[in-house]
N, C-alpha and C positions, 0 to 999 in steps of 0.2 A: 546501442539509443534509442530512445522512444520516441513516439511520435503522439502527441496529443492532433486528436482529431476537430478541428476548429469546424470544419464542415464534411460533411461524410466525402471521401475521393479526395480532400486536400491535406497531406500531411507538412507538418513544419516542426522540426526538431526541437526536441523537451530539452531547457535548460537545466534537468533536473538532478538529484543527485546520482553519482555515480551507479551506476549499476553493472556488476562484474556475476557472470554467471558462476555460481556454486553449486554445491552437492544439496540434497535433499530438501524436500517438501517436506518431510515429515520428521526431520529434526528438532528437538526438542531441547530448548536451553533454558530449564526452567526456574533460575539463579536471578534472570535477568527481567528487567521491568522498564518498562516506558511508561509516560503519561499521553495520555489525547485526549481528544474534548468530545461530548456527546450530552446536546446541552446548552447548560451554565454550569455543571459541575463537572471537574477532569474525572476522567474513567482510568483507571490503571489496564494496559494491553500488554498481554505477555508476550512473546515471539510464536508462544502453541498457538496462540490466538489469531495471530497471521498467517500461521501455518494452516491451520482448520479452516481460514476464509479464503485459502487457496484452493485446498482440497474443495472445499463447495464449489468454488466456480469455475475449477478447470472444467468441470463435462458439460457445464454450459457453454464456455469457449468452444470444446471440443466439436461437441456437435453442432454449433456454427459455422465452425469450419469445413465443417462434412457436407452441410448446406450450400457454402459458397463455392468447394470443390464439385458439388453435382448440377449447382445452376450454370445452364448456360446461354440463359440470357442475362447473367448480371453485365453489366459494360465490364471492358477490360482492366481500364482506371480503378473501378473499385473494386476489381476483384484484386489486383494490384495490393492498394492500400490496404486492403482486408489481409493480406498477406503480410506485409510489413506492420499493421498489429499485431496477428496471431502472434508471429515471430518475437516480438519486445513480451507479450504476455507469457509466452513459453520459457523468455530468458526469464523474465522476472517470480515467473512461480518454479522453474529450477534454484533457482538462489536462495541458498539459504539465510532465515533472520538474524539480524547480527544482535546481538546482546544489549547495543547502543542506538538507538533509532526506529526501534520494534513500530513505536506510533508512527513513522513517516511511513514506512513500510505498510503500515495500515492505511494509512490514508490513501496512499498509492493502490492499493488493493479495492478500495473502493472508488478509485477514478476509474479503474480499469471495466471495473462493472457498470459505472456510470457510461464509459464509451461502448460495451457492449449492449448495453441497452438502446443505446444511439442507432449503432450497427444493426442490434436485429430490425428495431422500426424501416431503416431504410433497406434492408436486405428484401426484406418481407413484403414491401412494393414492389419489385420484382421476381420475387422466386417464395413458393412455399415452403414456410420456415419448417424443418424438423428437428427443434430445439424448443426446447420449454425456456419462454416466454422470462425474461430477467426483468424484478423492480428492483432498481437502486434502494438503497436505505434513501431515508427520507430526515431531512435536516439543514440545516445551515453548516457551512464550514467555518468552523469557530478554531482551526486548528492552531489559532495563535496563542488558545488561553496554554495548551501546553509548557509554551515556552516558559509562560507567566509562572507556573505552575513549580516548572523545574525550579527558576530562578529563587522563589521564593522558596524552595527546598532547600537550596543549595544556603540562602542565607539564613536560615535557621539553625540546620544546621553547625553552620560556623561560629552563629551566638551560642548554643546548645553545648558547644566544644571550647569554646575562649576560657572558661573558669577552669574548667583541664587542664588546658596548654599553660595557662597565668598558673596554676595550683602546681604541677609538676616542674616550672622554672624555679617555684619558691624554694620546692624540695633542692633541687636541681643545686642551689646555691646555697643551702645549708651544710650540705655534703664539702 
């Protein structure tokens, strides 16, 4: 279970999609594609894009974790909350990116990056941060566009396939 941080030190269980720990950040499923949004137009997100994002963010997570483990001044509650957050990151980073849902996993990685940024600001108030400062991606969350784009694609495929299906029925009746 992951824990979105509403305030640093406060954990609330997330009702996000299921997260099972599977093998390999580096697995590449090049035949899969998902649609996410960046700005106003949908963007194609491949599972390899999600895996690359995980690989980019993982060293910053681990460096921040090392800072927390060396910081004696950090309140115990915040250290425990960080530990839970870091554990959820490790589970997310270890799971393979699915064929369907790569865009959701990409959005989740962006969320982890945002929460890491918030954690780094909070930790830096008490301890010297020995990790590079993470700057989250800018832009509004327009993830609803991906669902509209997928629905439009399904309708377009059905519309284009209908003459083929009708033609096959006609040919089948003639025999």
